[in-house]
N, C-alpha and C positions, 0 to 999 in steps of 0.2 A: 446752330445750335451745337455742334462738336467740338467747339473750342471750350465751351462754357465748362467751369468747372463742378466737380460737386462740391458740396462743403466739406469733405471728408479731406477731401487733396488738396483742398484751399487752407486748412492748417497746419497741414504736414509741410505743404511746401513754404510754408510762414518760417518753420521750426518748431513749432510748439506739435502735440502730440495729445490727440484727442481719451487722452485716459479718465475724463467723468466720467460715472456711470450715471444711468438714469436716475436710481436712486439718490446722488448724489446732487443732483440739476436740483430734482422736486426737493430736496429740504432746502436748497440757498435760497427756492423762490416762494418756500412756504418761511421761510426762517430770517427771511428777509430783509422784509419791515419791521422787527422784532428789533427794540435796541432797550437801552437803559433807559432812553427818552419815554416809552410806556411805562417803564414799573416805577419809575422816580417822577419825572416830568408832568406825570398826568395829572397828578394835586396841583400844581403853579399854575396847571391848564385849569380847572375846575373850579380854583380862588380867584384866578382874573374871569372866568367868565359867567360859573355858576352853574347849573342843569342842564343850561344850556351850552354848554363843553360839550355835548354829544353830538348837537350840530355842526359847528366848532371842527370837530373830527370827520363827519358825515362828509362836510359839503368839502374839507383839505382831500380827503379819502376818495370823493366823484372825480376831484382834477386828477390826480394821480393814476387812478382808474382809466381813467379818457389817454392821458399821455400811453400807459401801457400798451394798449390796444393800439394806436398807434405805431409805436414802439413795435408790437408784436406781428404788424403787419409788415412793415420794413423789414424784419427780421428772418419771417417766414418766407418774405419775396427774394430774399438775396442774403444770406448767413453770414458775416462777415466777424472774422477777430476784433476790429476796431468799432463795430456795432455803429449807434450814433454818430459818433463823429467820422467815419465812413458814407454816412448817410447824407450829412450835415455838409460834407464834401462833395459830393455829387452833386446833390438837388440846390444848395445854395452857392456853392464856390469852396475857395480853398479858406477863404477869411473862416467861414463860418467853423470847419472841420478845425480848421489848428486851433482855434478859440476855443472850442467846445472839448477837446482834447486835452488842452493846458489847463484849465479852467478845472472840468473833473479831476486830470493828476492832483492841481493843485489842493482841491476841496479834501481830497483822500488822504494825503501826505498829512493834512492836517489834521483828519479824524484821527490817524493813527497814533499820533504825540496825542491830543488829548486823552483817546482810548487807554493809553499807555498809563499814563497818570491817571485817569478816574481807575483803574483797577489798581492802581500802586494802593491810592487813598481807601480802599476797600482792604486789600490785604495788611495796609497799616492797622488799621481799625482790630485785626485779628492778632496778628504781632508787632506790637510796638514798638517793641526795643530793634527792631531794622527799619533802615533809613528810606523817608518813600522813594528815591532815587532811585533805589538800589530796586528795589521794587519792580520799577518803570523798565530798568535796565533787564532785567531777567522778563518780563515780559516780552519784551520788545525782542531778543533773543532767540530767543524760545518758539513764536512765532516766524520769525524770519527764517530760522532753521525749518518747522513745517511746509515753509512757501517754496522754500530751495531745496526739500526733498525730489520734490514732484508735484506735480496736478491733482496728481488721483489722494497724494497726502494733504493738501490743503481741504478734497473735497471731504477726505473721511472725517479728518479733525471736524468742519465746518459740518457735515450729518450730526454727529453726537453733541458737537456745540447749541447746535440747533435745535435737537430735540428734547433737550432739558428744558429752552426755552418755552418750545411747541407744548410739552406736556404740564407747562405749570400753569400756562393758559386755558388750554384744555380744562384739568383740576378746577381750577377758580372759577370757569364757567357754569361748571357742572353744579359745584358748592356754590356755589352764588346765585344762582337761579334756585335749587334750593331754600337758602338762608333767604332769602325776600319774598317768599311764597310762604315761609312759614313752615317749611315740612324739613328744616336742619334743626338739631338739636341747641337750643338756645337761640333760634332765630323768630322773626315774629313776620307777619305781611305788612315789610314796608316800600312797598311800590312805591307808593307816594311822597318818599322822600325825593322824587325825581322833582315835585312839583313846588319844594318847600322855599318861602318869600316867591313863587312865582318861578313860570321854568323859565324867563327873561329875567331873571333878578338881577343883572347889572347894564341891563337896559341891551338894545338889538346889537350897536356899534361893538360891546362886548364879542360878539358870535364872528363877528372882523378880526379883532385883536387874535381871536382864539386860533382863527384860521392863519393868520400870519406866524405863529407861534409851532403849530403843530403839523403844517405841513413838511418841515426841514424834519420831522419825525417816522416820516415813510419816503426821505430817501433812502435809497439801496435795495429798492424792489426791481431796481433796472440792472441790477448786477447778472440777472437771470440770464439775460441776453450776450451778456460776455463771457458768463463761464461755459453757455452754453455750448458756444465756438470749438469749445475744447472738446465737446461730448459725440459721440458716435452717430446720433443722430440728433444735430442741432435743430433740424427743421419744428421735430415732434416735440423737442422740450420746449421751446420758445413756444409754439402755440399751445400746451398745454400749459405753461407757468402763466402767458399773459391770460388764458381764458379763465383762470382758477382767483384772479388778483380780488376778482368784485367778492366772492365770498372771505375772504381772507381780510379783508378791509373789514368788511361788514363785523364777521363773527372776532376779529383779532382785539380791533380799537373799536369800534363802536360798540360792540358788545361788550367789551370788555369795561369801558368807560361810564355806560348806560346802568350796569351793575355797581361799579364804587358810586356813584349818586343815588343809588336804591337801598343801597348796604348801607350807608350813612350820610346822614346830611350833609350836604357841600359847604358847611360852613367847618366842619369839623373834621375832614378830609386834609392830614398833615401835607404840606408844601415843601419840607425839606427833608424827610425821610420819605420810603415809597406808601405809596397807602394802600399797595397791595398787602406789604407786609402789618400795616394796621387791620387789611380786611381777614385777614390769614388769622388774626390775634381773636379777633371777633367770631369766625370758625369754631376757636377752639384749639385751634390744631398749636401744638408744644410746640416751642423755639422759633417761634414765626416768621420773627424778624432777621434771623442767625440764615432761615432758611432762604428765605428770595433775598438776603445780602451773597450769599450761595447764588442764587439765578442768576440775579443783576451781574455776578462775576463772571458768568458764565455769555452773556448776554456783551458786555467788553470786551471780553476777547473774542467773540463770535464778529463784534464789529472789525476788530484788532486784526484779526484774521483774514476776511474778508479783505477789508482797506488795502492790506500789503498785496493781496493776489490781482483786485482791480486798479489799483495806483501802476501795478508793473507789468500788468497787460495793457493799459490805457498807453502807457511811456512806450511799451515792445509796438504798439500800433502807430502812432506816432511819428517813430524809426522808418515803419512802413514808407510813410510820405515823406522823406526826407524831412522832416521836423523837429528830426533829435539827432545827437551826433551816430555814428554809423555803428559803431561798437557796442552801443545801447540793443544792438537787433542778434548778440551774441547767444546763443543757446547748448546746456550742458548735455550730454550724450544722453540722458531725459528727457529731453525736451522742455525745459525749463529757463527762461529766462532770466539767468541769475545775475546780469548786470542793470537789467532791470530793475532786480529784485534793489540789490543792493542798492541802485541812487534812490531807490523811493523809502528804502529804509535807514538809510543815513540823513534825508533830510528829517525825518521823524525823529531819528536822535539827537538832530540839534536843537528841533522844537521843545522836546523831553527838558536837553539841559537850559534851555530859556525857560522854559518854568519854572526853573529852581532860581536862575539868575537875576531873569527879568518878567517875572510873571503879570505884572500892571502894564508894559508897555509893548515888549516883541512878542512873548506867548499871545497878549490877548491881540494883536494886529493880527498874527498868522490865525488864529483861530476864528476872529470877528470877520477876517477882508474876507473869509469865501463865506460868509453865510448867508447871501442871497446866490450862490453859485447854482443852487438845486432849479430856483426859479428862473433862470438863466436859463440851464441846460433841457428845460422840458420845453420853453418857448421855442429853444432851435429845434428840440425834437418836432412839436408841431409845426414848426414850418416848414422841415425836412418832410413830412409826409405829405405835408399837401399839396409841392411841387413833386413829389417821387411820384404820389399815386394818378395824378397827371398824365406822368409821364408814361405807368405801367399801364394805364387802361388803354393807349393810344398805341403800347410797342409789344407789350407781352401782357394782356388779361388773363392768362393762364397761370401767371404768377403769384397772383392776387388767392390765393389760398386760405387766409385768415384778412377779414376785412376791417376796416372801422365803419362802427354805428355810426348811419343818421351823415355820411361823410357827402359836403364839404360842411353842412350847418354846426355838426359837434366840433370837428375838428377847429373851425374857423372860432367859435364858442370855448373850447380850450384853451387857444392860444389866449383870446381877452381874458378869461379866466386870469390864467397865470400872468398875464401883464396888469390886472386889476390888483393882485395879491403885491406885487411889485413897486405898483406905485403907493397900494395902501400901507405900506414901510415907511412911509415918508411919516404917517399920522399917528402910529400906533405909540411909540413913546420913545424917549432917546437911546437907549438902547439898540432896537431897531433900527432906525434911522444913523446909526452909526454902523451897524452892519450891512446896512446899502451903499452908506458912503463909501466903506472900506471894501468893499466888495466889485461898484463902479472902478476904484481905482484900481483894481486886481483888472478887469477887463478892459482899461484903458492900458493897460500897461503890457497888457497879450496880442492887444489887435495893434499896437505901437509897436513891436516886437517882427510879428508879421509884416508888415509893411516893410522895416526898415529889414526883412532879411527876402521881403521880393524883390525890392529897390535895388541892393546889391546881387540880388542871381540874374536878374536883370542887364545890369552892366556887366557883370561877368559872363552872360554869352552875349552880348554884342562885340565885347573886347575876344575871345576867342577867336571867331576871323581872321580878325585883324593880326594875333599872331601867327594861325594858319601861314597865311599870307607869306608873311618876312619867313616864316621856320622855311616855308618851298622857294623863296626870293631867291 
């Protein structure tokens, strides 16, 4: 036991500094699942599913809650800079760690580009004379600088961006409840809207369709387990964050969507603009659309900021296993992996350029080929927990400070549910099928690279003794 490192020394030995405060980690956990997909995308989900979109968000949220509980169990038992990549490596083997690490990195660099483009579109509606590419470049440079400054700079930026998102949702929930109960000026008792045309207005399969769409809205909750490794008390941070995700999903997502279909009949909810802006307009709040656009911009910047941080830390952790170039591990005097940040950002710059050069081909491929990555990551997390829990119970049960509910049955059910969502992507529509096929191509390429690299390393190891004997002969 004397050789076992503490979470703090593990982080510092990696070259990083535990500069994130508990309030930073807490806000990253709270805001991690709130993105532009909730503020804008929820309208399209409701239009597709009908009032039963509430069920789609609840089922998708349940899968994420269970995955986060499994991740929380592993992270409190063994805090690690690489988080689930390390758990996959030690539990399932090098192929799993390599695959989930590079898939996750690829996903986030694609998201960085997507959010930079989304933020530029919002800004251009306010200042149309400035070209969109310039706004994208400015946003990328701004948040790259924030990440390069220090981990604390990232945390502070994320703290305030997440605060705006959370404050907006809280105001919406409070005023929305009063409105649907008829206790707000201009409101009337409209709870019955949730059953307009029948709760399952578009049929039961539409709920499955909805789950496939919304499951990606929750992706980002797991960032807290990566960020917590750079805090002073990683075990405490992870335990609190993963324990509180239940109410975050219920309140932020299920609660908000429930209110949306009560405030307005589901057929009247906008699909291309923010349903939250429409709701705030009904509340009588002046300049509702502009206010919500500003909030959506903060949500976009928050995801962009978190994406750069997460991609760089995963790349840094990949280097720790020899799965990325040696120079990736370089840190500056503030403990920031600056080369990992610049590499991750440069891919984002390329993708942003591709959006303007070839939006229907290269940019489309970059974004959609990472479409099912969230589900692949969840499946590997579930498989890692099943294996790791068995080993911990046999060797070190005292490290199980946070336990997965209903193990092993709920763990197996979560894995089966995740794979079922992957399979259902084949039957939903052409877009989701394309995302699945492109994601499978990404998965196959990364697996292929791993086995090629392993074979090459094996050959080099076999040649080394021969060279040594000749040198000494």
